[in-house]
N, C-alpha and C positions, 0 to 999 in steps of 0.2 A: 722932637719926635712927632711926626704928623700922622693923623689917621690915614688909612689906605683907601684909595679908590681903584678898584680892580675891574678891568674890562678887557676886551680884545676885539679888533675889527672882524675876526672870524665869526663872532656872535651875530653880526648883521648880515652874514651871507646865508644863513638858514632862512628859508622862506617857504611858506605853505600855500602860496598861490594868491591871486588877486582878491582883495577884499577880506582876507582872513584877519580877524582881530589881533592875533598874536603876530604882529608885523615887525619887520626890521626897523621901521621908523620910531618905534618905542624908545630904543636906546639913544637915537639922535635927539629926540625931544628932551629926554632926561639930561643928556650932556649939555645941550644948549641952555636949559634952564639953570643948571648948576653953575655954568659959566657966566650967564647973565647976572646971577645973584652973587657972584664972587666967591662961591663956596669952594670951588676947585682950587682957589689960591691957598686954602687951608688944609689941603689933602695932598698926599704923595701918590702920583699915578703909577700903577703897576700893570704890566701885561699878564693876563691870565695864562698860566701854563696848561698843557694838555694833561688831564688826569691819566694816571697809569692804570693798567689792569688790576694791579694789587690794591690800589686805592678804591677803585670802583667795586672790587670784590668784597670789600668790608661791608657794603650796603646792599649789593645786588648779587644775585646768583651768577656765577661766571658763565654758565651756558647762555643765560640771557644776554650778557654783555657781548659775547661772541656772535650770537644770532643777530643782535641789533646792528653791530658793525658790518656783518656780512650782508645785511639787508639793504645797505646803502645803494641807492640807484646811481647809475652812471649818467643818466640824463632824466629830465622830467621829475615826476613825483611818484612816491610809493606810499600808499595809505596804510597807516598803522591802526587807527580806529576811525570812526565816522568824523571826528573833529581834528585829527592829527595826521600830518603827512611828513614824509622825509623828502628832501631834495639832495643833490649830490654833496652839499656842504653841511648837512644837518649833523652828521656824526662829529665832524671837526668842531662845530659850534658847541655841541653837547659836551664834548670832552673839555673844551675851554671853560664852559660854565661850571662843570664839576671841579675842574682844576682850580678855578678861582676860589671856591670854598675851602679847598685844601690849603692853598697858598695863604689865604686870609687867616686860617687857623695857625699856620706856622708863624706868620708875621705877628699876630696878636699874642700868642703864647710865648713866642720868642722875645717879646719885649721890643720889637721893632716898630710896632704901631699900637696905639691904645685901643683902636677900634677899626673896623673895616666895613665898607659897603661894596658889594659885588654887583655891578651893573652889567648883568649878563642875561642871555637868553640862548636856548629855550629855558623856560622855567622848569621847576623840578618836583613840586610837592605832591603831584598826583602820580608820579612814577613809583610803582610798587617794586618789591624785591625782584619780581620776575616779569614785569610787564610795563610797557609804555602806555600812556593814556593822557587825555586832557591837556594836550599841547606839550606834555612832558616826556622826556626820554630817560635821563638819569636824574636821580633825586639829589640835586646839588647839595642842599643843606645836610642831608643825611650822610653823604660821602664825607663832608667836612666834619660832622659830629663824630662819626666812627674813627676818623683820623685823630681827633682830639682824645678819644677814649683809648684807642688801641695802640696808637703810636706815642702820644704824649703822656698817656697813663692817667688821665683825669678820671675821677670817680663819680662826679655829679655834673651833668650838663643839662641845661634847660633849653627847650625849643618853644618859641612863641610864634604862633601863626595867626595873623589877622587878615588874611585873604578872605574875600567874601565866600569862597568855596572851601569846603572842608579838605584838609590835607590828608586824604586817605592813604596816599603812598607813604608819607612819613609815619603815619599810624601803623601801617602794615609792617614797616621795617623795624620800628621801635617797640612794638607791642611786647610787654613782659620784660623789657630791658630796664632793670631797676636803676641803672645809671643815668637814665634819661627821663625827665619830666616834660611831657608835651602839653602845652596849654594852647587851645585854639578857640577862636570865635569865628562863627560863620553864619550865613543866612540859611535858615531851615528851608527844605524843599528844593534846593538847588543841586545841580550836578556837584559831586558824584552820588548824591542821594544817600549819604552815610554820615556818621558822626553823632547821631542822636543817642546811640548807645555806645559807651566807651568799651573798647576791646580789652582793656587791662587797667590795673590800678594806677599805672603811671600816666594815664591819659585824663586830662581835664578838658572836656569838650563842652562848649557853650553855644548851642544853636539859638539864634535870635530870630524872631518873626520878621517878615518883611516890614519895612518902614519903621523899624525900631528907633532909628535916629541916634543922635549923639549922646543924649542923657542915658539911655538904656545901655549903650555900648560902654560908656565910661563907668557906669555903676557896676557892670559885670566885671570889668577889669579890676576896679577898686575892691570889690567885696569878695571876688572868687579867685581871680588870678594872683593878685599880689600876696594874699595870706598864704596860699599854697607855695608860691615861689619863695617867700621868706622862710617858710618851714623847711623847704628843700635845700636852701642855701647853695645854689649852684656855683661852680667854679668858673663858668663862662656862660654867656647867653648867646644863643643863635636866634635870629629872627627870619622867618619866612614872611617877607614884606610884600604883601599883595595890596594893591590900592584900588581894586575894583569894587569895594564897598562904597566908593564915593558916589554922591547923589547925581553926579553928571555922567556916570558910567552905566550904560544900560545892560551890562553883564550881571548886575545885581540890583537890589532894591533896599539896601539897609539905610541909605540916606546919610552917610557920613560926609564930613567936610574936611577941607585942608587942615584946619586947626585940630581936628581929632587925631590926625597922624602925628602932629607935633606933641600933643598931650600924651598919647600912649607911649611915644618914644621917651618923653621926659620921665614918665613913671618907671619905665624899664631901665633907663640910665641911672636913676637914683637907686634902684634895686641892685644894679650891677656895681655901683660904688659901695654899697653896703656889704656885698658878698664876694665879689670876684674882681676887685681892683679895676672896675670899669671896663672889663674885657667883653666886647660885644662884636659879633660878626653878623651882618645883615645881608641877606641875599634876595634879590628882586624875584618876585613871583608874578602875580597878575596886575592888571591895570591897563585898560585898553582904549580909553578916550584920551588922546594924547595930551591935551592941555591940562586937564585935572590930574592926570598921571604925573606929568612933569612938576606941577606945582606941589603935589602931595609928597613926591620924593624929595623935593627941595626942603619942605618942612621937616620931613623925617631926618634927612642928612644934616640939616642945620643943628638939630638937637644932638644927633649921634656924635658929631665932631666937636661939640661944645661951643658952637658959634651962636647959640640961642640967646 
């Protein structure tokens, strides 16, 4: 039984114009690096299906889902917010990205894969229940989590978000949901300028100052995340895996390195072994400098699939 690698060519057809950092080349860089390092030999490839309206509706308002689909342009671009545009292929890509998280959930909880990495775009963690923003349209990981809770009947699910930007969309969707513990680390003072005050008791937000570096990041994980996660004892872990806190990525300034992504994944996999039979679903979020993105994803995936 091999870990799952879930992606789809449709995810590369979404494009927000020349020089936009959230570009189709991100997925190609990741795939090439995983291939170069031989990691895809240890994973089973799956095509991401299209998320259904029912699946999306567990995390998003149905009227928002309808409005977004209807807003798809026939040609050119349509602006959603100052940083986020739709092209004619955006909706299809977004449906694949959310569908990947649902499929990963089914594979892992159904015993067909021990873990899964969803190499998809557009990302999702800024998408709120009723709005798209910050390069995100549907909240992929939230759609997957609600599928685990409402379809598979799980009672305790943990969401870990180490993107350099706070996952305001995930927080909006899960605030007050006692079945979900969301743990996030992000850089203070960055978009979307939220997270410093948790919106509910099921949120553990850790904002770090710029240039905090590896030691501060690892200390926050070890002293705050892990005790809370152990006490919660989740039945499955989901990771919003953003790699833009890397010191070579100018979208943030936390100063993390490739090895930090391997280290944090190792801590999470050990926790998953203690509480949830090693079941982990990881979904790509940020990371915009192609080479450090690809290297960091490779470090993350290497640990995720047990090839470390």
